[in-house]
C-alpha positions in Angstrom: -15.8 -23.1 -1.5 -15.1 -21.2 1.7 -17.4 -18.2 2.5 -14.5 -16.2 3.7 -11.2 -15.0 2.2 -8.2 -13.8 4.3 -6.2 -10.7 3.6 -3.3 -9.0 5.4 -1.7 -5.6 5.9 2.0 -5.7 6.8 3.4 -2.5 8.4 7.2 -2.2 8.2 9.8 0.4 9.1 11.7 2.5 9.7 14.0 2.6 6.7 17.7 2.9 7.4 20.9 2.9 5.4 20.8 -1.0 5.4 17.6 -2.4 3.8 18.2 -5.9 5.2 16.2 -5.4 8.4 13.2 -4.2 6.4 13.4 -7.2 4.1 13.5 -9.5 7.1 10.4 -7.8 8.5 8.7 -8.1 5.1 9.5 -11.7 4.7 8.4 -12.6 8.2 5.1 -10.7 7.7 4.4 -12.3 4.4 5.2 -15.8 5.8 2.8 -15.1 8.7 0.1 -13.9 6.4 0.5 -17.0 4.1 0.5 -19.4 7.1 -2.8 -17.8 8.2 -4.3 -18.4 4.8 -4.2 -14.9 3.3 -4.6 -14.6 -0.4 -3.4 -11.0 -0.5 -0.9 -9.0 1.5 -0.4 -5.3 1.3 2.9 -3.5 2.1 3.4 0.3 2.6 4.2 3.1 0.2 7.8 3.0 -1.1 8.1 -0.2 0.8 11.9 -0.6 1.2 12.9 3.1 0.6 13.3 6.0 3.0 10.7 8.8 2.7 12.9 11.6 1.5 10.4 14.0 -0.2 11.8 17.0 1.6 15.4 16.5 0.4 17.1 17.3 -2.9 15.8 14.7 -5.4 19.2 14.6 -7.2 20.6 12.7 -4.1 17.9 10.0 -4.3 16.9 9.5 -7.9 19.2 6.4 -8.2 16.8 4.6 -5.9 14.2 4.4 -8.7 13.9 0.9 -10.4 11.9 -0.6 -13.2 9.2 -3.1 -12.3 11.5 -6.0 -13.2 14.4 -4.5 -11.2 15.9 -6.1 -8.0 13.0 -5.1 -5.7 10.3 -6.3 -8.2 12.1 -9.6 -8.8 12.5 -10.2 -5.0 8.8 -9.3 -4.4 7.7 -11.6 -7.2 9.8 -14.5 -5.8 8.3 -13.9 -2.4 4.7 -13.9 -3.7 5.4 -17.1 -5.7 7.1 -18.8 -2.7 4.0 -18.2 -0.5 1.3 -18.4 -3.2 -0.4 -15.1 -2.6 -0.8 -11.7 -4.1 1.6 -9.0 -2.8 1.0 -5.3 -3.2 4.1 -3.2 -2.6 5.4 0.3 -3.2 8.2 1.4 -5.5 9.8 4.4 -7.0 9.0 3.2 -10.5 11.4 4.1 -13.3 9.9 4.0 -16.8 11.7 4.4 -20.2 11.8 7.9 -21.6 10.6 9.5 -18.4 12.8 12.0 -16.4 11.0 11.4 -13.1 9.8 8.1 -11.6 6.3 7.3 -10.4 5.4 6.7 -6.7 3.8 3.5 -7.6 1.9 0.5 -6.2 2.8 -2.8 -7.9 1.1 -6.2 -7.5 3.1 -9.4 -7.5 0.8 -12.2 -8.6 0.9 -15.6 -6.9 2.8 -16.9 -10.0 5.5 -14.2 -9.5 4.5 -11.8 -12.3 4.7 -8.2 -11.3 2.3 -5.5 -12.7 1.6 -1.9 -12.0 -1.5 -1.5 -9.7 -1.6 2.3 -9.3 0.5 5.4 -9.2 0.2 8.4 -7.0 -1.8 11.0 -8.8 -1.9 13.8 -6.3 1.6 14.8 -5.0 1.5 16.7 -1.8 3.3 20.0 -1.5 6.5 20.5 0.6 6.0 20.4 4.3 6.5 23.7 6.1 10.2 24.4 6.1 11.1 21.8 3.5 12.6 23.1 0.2 11.3 20.2 -1.8 8.1 18.1 -2.0 7.0 14.9 -3.8 6.4 16.8 -7.0 10.2 17.3 -7.2 10.8 13.6 -6.9 8.0 12.1 -8.8 5.7 12.7 -11.8 1.9 12.4 -11.2 0.3 9.1 -12.1 -3.0 8.7 -13.9 -6.1 9.9 -12.1 -7.5 6.3 -12.2 -6.2 2.8 -12.8 -8.3 -0.2 -13.7 -8.4 -3.0 -11.0 -6.0 -5.8 -11.5 -7.4 -9.3 -11.3 -5.5 -12.3 -10.1 -6.4 -15.9 -9.8 -6.2 -17.8 -6.5 -7.3 -21.3 -5.6 -10.9 -20.2 -4.9 -11.5 -17.8 -7.8 -10.5 -14.3 -8.9 -9.9 -11.3 -6.8 -10.1 -7.8 -8.4 -7.8 -5.4 -6.6 -7.5 -1.6 -7.0 -4.8 0.6 -5.5 -4.4 4.0 -3.9 -1.1 5.5 -2.8 -1.1 7.6 0.4 -2.3 11.1 -0.3 -4.8 10.0 -3.0 -6.9 8.4 -0.2 -7.9 11.9 0.9 -10.1 12.4 -2.1 -13.6 10.9 -2.6 -13.2 10.9 -6.4 -10.1 8.7 -6.0 -12.1 6.2 -4.1 -14.9 6.3 -6.6 -12.5 5.5 -9.4 -10.6 2.9 -7.5 -13.7 1.1 -6.2 -15.4 0.9 -9.7 -15.2 -2.8 -10.6 -12.9 -3.7 -7.6 -13.5 -6.2 -4.8 -11.0 -4.6 -2.6 -8.9 -1.4 -2.5 -5.3 -1.7 -1.3 -4.1 1.6 0.3 -0.3 2.0 0.5 0.7 4.7 3.0 4.0 6.1 4.4 2.1 7.4 7.4 -0.9 9.5 8.4 -0.3 13.2 8.1 1.4 14.6 11.2 -1.5 17.0 11.8 -4.2 14.4 11.8 -5.8 13.9 15.2 -5.8 10.4 16.7 -8.3 8.1 15.1 -8.7 10.3 12.0 -6.9 7.9 9.6 -9.2 4.9 10.7 -12.3 7.1 10.4 -11.2 8.3 7.0 -10.8 4.8 5.6 -13.9 3.5 7.3 -16.0 6.3 5.8 -14.7 5.9 2.2 -15.1 2.1 2.4 -18.6 2.3 3.6 -19.6 5.0 1.1 -18.1 3.0 -1.8 -19.3 -0.4 -0.5 -15.8 -1.9 -0.9 -13.3 -3.5 1.5 -10.0 -1.8 2.1 -6.6 -3.0 3.3 -4.2 -0.2 4.4 -0.6 -0.8 5.2 1.6 2.0 6.7 5.1 2.6 7.7 6.0 2.7 11.4 8.9 4.2 13.4 11.0 7.2 12.9 13.6 7.6 10.1 16.7 9.7 10.3 18.1 9.5 6.7 17.6 13.2 6.2 19.5 14.2 9.4 16.2 15.0 11.1 13.4 12.7 12.2 10.7 11.7 9.8 7.9 10.0 11.8 5.5 7.3 10.6 2.6 6.2 12.6 2.1 2.7 11.5 -1.7 2.8 11.3 -2.4 -0.4 9.3 -5.9 -2.0 9.2 -8.4 -4.1 7.4 -11.9 -2.5 6.9 -14.9 -4.3 5.7 -17.3 -3.0 3.0 -19.7 -1.9 5.8 -16.9 0.4 7.2 -16.2 -1.8 10.2 -12.5 -2.2 11.3 -11.9 -5.9 11.2 -8.3 -5.8 12.4 -5.8 -3.1 13.2 -2.1 -2.9 14.0 -0.8 -2.4 17.6 2.9 -1.8 18.4 2.9 -4.9 20.6 1.1 -7.1 18.0 2.6 -9.5 15.5 3.9 -8.0 12.2 0.9 -8.8 10.0 -2.6 -7.5 10.4 -4.9 -10.3 9.2 -8.6 -10.5 8.8 -11.3 -12.5 7.1 -13.6 -10.9 4.5 -16.8 -12.3 3.0 -16.1 -13.9 -0.4 -18.8 -11.6 -1.8 -17.0 -8.4 -0.8 -19.4 -5.9 -2.3 -22.5 -4.9 -0.4 -25.7 -4.0 -2.2 -26.2 -0.3 -2.6 -28.7 1.1 -0.1 -32.2 1.6 -1.3 -33.1 5.2 -2.1 
């Protein structure tokens, strides 16, 4: 059995009125990850949707879908075609709920789609915005159990964090409990973050929790709201020792691919 496993982060964006360019970018990135031997690929928050938290939610609620809706089915088929796990973001509609979840879902290599995590902390409106994420989504649970999926070499236990939840140590503690790897789905680092902060943040949490992390972010500037919404595209793979193993560059190929030790968890340091 190989001592390494391969994982990938696939940044995509920006979202426009036509989703087809995003889907082409997703499909190319997943194909590249699979060709490189990746067993898991991670896509950004709300993967094929624009980020419209500052706008009237009544205009955008129709974009929410069930897990087995068009996006889930297409992601499941993509995972099955390439034989890997695929984490993606969705505005997840659930029966009897007025508001959707800002969710991370996992498509198994056999095409089954399950919920991986849902955003628990919904950030307030940005300065000057009349609405925030709490107007669009309901909070998810504070913690979700890792999801296990089987690949040719064994079982991988994956936990998820959606964007703002990554800020909080207790979110990492809950996600890392029992997980081999934490998938972090992000729309983009906060506009006020200094350069390098996002990478340092992930590195610190991964090292403290002794768990690998794969973060996928949006890139580019969206104009669906009549004003620019910028995403930075910081996508990277971090080892359980906090080292950055691979990171996205604007001139680089679509997928950020890295090898991780098959035994992902490091022993806790001696007191």
